[in-house]
N, C-alpha and C positions, 0 to 999 in steps of 0.2 A: 575552537581550533586548539590543537595541542601546544603545550609550552615547549620551548627549546630546552633540552636536557643534556646537551653535549656541546663541547667547544669546537669551534672551527677556526682554522687559519687558512689564508688563501693568497695566491699570487695572481695578479691581474696584469695582463699585457695588452697594451693598445698602441696604435701608431698614428702618425700624422703625415700627410703628404701635402706640400705646398700650402702650409697654413701656420697660424700662430696658436698653439694649443692653450697657452696661458700667458697673456701679456703681463709684464711687470710695470706697474704705474710709476715706480721709482726710476725706471730706465727708459722713459719715453715709449712705454708699452711694447718694448722688444720682448721676444720670448725669454722666459726666465732661464737662468743658467747658473751653474756652480762656477764661481769666478776662478777657482783654483784648478778645476779639472776640465772645464768646458762642457760638462754633462748638462743636458737640458733638465729642467725641473717643471713639474706640474703640482700645484699645491693640493693638499687634501681638501681644502675648502672648495677649490674649483671642481673636484670630482663629486663632492657632496652636492654642490649646486646642480650638477647634471642629473644626479639621482633624484633630487627633489623635483626638478622639471619633468622628469619622466613620470614620476608618481602622480604629479599634478595633471598631466595629460591622460595617463592610463586610468586614473580613478576619478578625475573630475571634481576633486575636493569634496567627495561624498563623506558621509558620517564615518568617523574613525580614520579618514585618510586626508584630512585637511593638512596644509603645510604651514608651519609657523613662520619660517623665514622665507617668504615669497616676495616677488617684486612689488615694491610700493607698499609693503605691509608696515603698519605701525604696531610694534610689538606690544607696547603697554595696552593698546586697545584689545589685542587678542587675549592678554592676561586678564583684563577686566571681565571678559566673557566667562571665565572660570569663576570669578567671585560673584557674578550675577546668577550663577546656577543655584537652584533652590537647595540642592544637597550640600553644596559648599557653604551656603549661608547658614545652614542649620548645624554644620559640623562643629565639634569642639575645637579641633585643630584645623583652622581654615587654610593655613598654608599647605599642610599635607594633603588636605582634600582638594585644593586647587592644583597641586602637583599631579595627583592621580587623574583629575579631570583633563589636564593638558596632555598627559601621556596617552589617555584613552582616545582623545579626539585628534591628535596631531601625529601623523606618521613620522615626521622627521625628528620629533622630540623623543619618542620611544625608541627610535633607531639610533640617532647620533647624540642625543642629549641636548640640554639647553640650560642657560643661566637665565632665570626668570625672576630676578630680584630688583628690576629697574623701576617698577611701579608698585602696584599691589602685589605683595609677595606671593609667588607660586613656587618658591624654592629653587633648588638646583637639581638637574637630572644628569647622571652619567649614562651615556648611551652604550648599549652592548656592542655596537659596531664602530670600530676605529680604523682609520686609514693612515698610512704614511704618505709623505710626498712621493710622487712618482718620479723616477730618475731614468734618463735615457741610457740605453745599453752602450752607446758610443757617444763621443763628443758631438755636439751639434754646431752647425754653422748657420747663423742667422743672416738672412739676406734682406736688404731694404730696397724697395722698388718705388720709383717715382710714378705717380699716376696722375692723369689729367681728367678734370671734369669739364664738360662742354657747356657749363652754365655757371651763373653766379647767383647769390642769394638775394641781392637787392638791386634796385635801380642805381643807387649810388655807386656800387661796385662796377656796374656796367658802364657808367659814365667815365669812371677812372680808367677803364681799359679801352675806351673808345669803341665799344661794341664788340670787342674780341671775345669777351665772355669765357675765357679759359681760366681755370684755377688749378693749382698744383697741390698734390698731397703726397704722403708717403705710406707705404704698406710694408710690414715686416712679415717674413715667412721663414719656415724651416723647410728645406727641400724634402727631407725625409728623416724621421726619427722613430725608433721603437722605444716605448717607455714601460717600465716595470714598477708596479706598486704592490705593497704588502698590506694585507688586511687581517683583522682579528675580530672574532665574534665570541662574546662572553655569555655563557648560559646563565651565570649568576646574575649579571646585570640585566639580562633579558627578562628574568623573573621579576625584577624590581620595576621594570617599565611596562611590562605586559607585551613585550615583543614576542610574537609567536611564529609558528611554522608558516602560516599564510603570509605574514610580513616578510619572512626570510625568502620565500619563493619570489615575492615581488621585488626584493632587493637583487636577487640573482637575475631576474628578468631585466631590471634596470641596467645592470652592468653589461648585459648582452646588447641591449637595444637603445641605450640612452643617447648615443651619438646620432642615431637615425631620426630622433625627434627633436634634436637641438642643433640643426645645421646652421652654419653661418659662413658667409663668404670669407670672413677673416680667418676662420679656423681651418679652411681647406677641407681635405678629406681625412676625417678621423674615424677610426674603426677599432672595435674590440676584436682582439685576436685570440686570446687564451684566458681561461679562468681555471686555475688549478687549485682544487680545494683539498685540504687535509682535514678529514673528519675524524675527530676523536670519539671514543665510545664512553667517555665520562665527562662530567661537568667541569672538572678541573683540568682535564687534558692528560695525555699520556706521553708527551714529548715536548721539549722546548721548541718554541716556534722558529727560532733562528736555525736550529738543526734541520728542521723540516724544509725551510726555505733554501738551505744549502743543497738540497736534493735536485733543485731546478737549475739547470744550466742553459744559458742562452748565448750562443756563439755564432759568429759569422761563418758562412760556408767557405770552404777552401777556394781561394782565387778571388774572393770578393773583398775589395779594399774600401769601396764607398757604397754602402747599402742604399738601395732606393726602393725596396719593397720588402714585405714580410718574408717572402720566400728566399731572401738573401740570408736568412738566419736559420739555425737549427735549434729547436727547443728540445732538450733532453730531460727526462724525469728519471732519476736513479731510483733503484728499488728501495722502498721504505721498509726498514728492518725494525721499526719501533712497533711493539705489540699494542694493539688497540687503536691504531691509526690507519684509516683507509684513505687512499688517494682517489679523487674523483675529478675527471676532466669534464667540465661543463661546457666548454667551447673549444 
């Protein structure tokens, strides 16, 4: 499969309805928020987790598409597999050979990078794809809801309640929010990790479909809405990313004060006048 030989920058829009897109453990798992502006936040780590989950389902951890950071994984055990490989054992520079082994076999390492110096050294990898935090277009209002469970966990709890067996809990949601994330794909780093065109196609598929294979009652209805890609015709790129991102405008429609769906917004892409940059709407 062909190598990546051009730079990409992209804008990713997704929304949530009646759910918590990314709980903050430092705030009782309430939706993350910028304390000064009230804008909602979703971390890059959260989005990468969903990409990993999609790839794990789509590829079934087959050769070349294993996931390094997966649920219940012991990372040093995964690194040990590299050093147990015969080619790595016979290599002069075992750390570099192990790094190449990990990039070849683990999709998320050659995509996002990894620090693999916690046990047997497999080096450090800078991934070609980097994401920013996603930020909501408008301030969010987090709601907390009391919920009731019609059962208890133990007989002791049942005795305390006299057989009533009701327990109370809390659930936090955002009624509606549209989030915008910026992403960057480096052709130079892709060559270093072996990230190729097939891997890139899988990444675009993940952004389109990852919410559909990772549903949770706590997250409500999350949906990918827009992927706007700025494709350069050179490895180093033909325009600053921030100038390209400024071409995308997301605004509420006239008369809408409290958005409750994606159709309450207008997404406008201004004409790109930078030579060597093509705008592609993938969703």
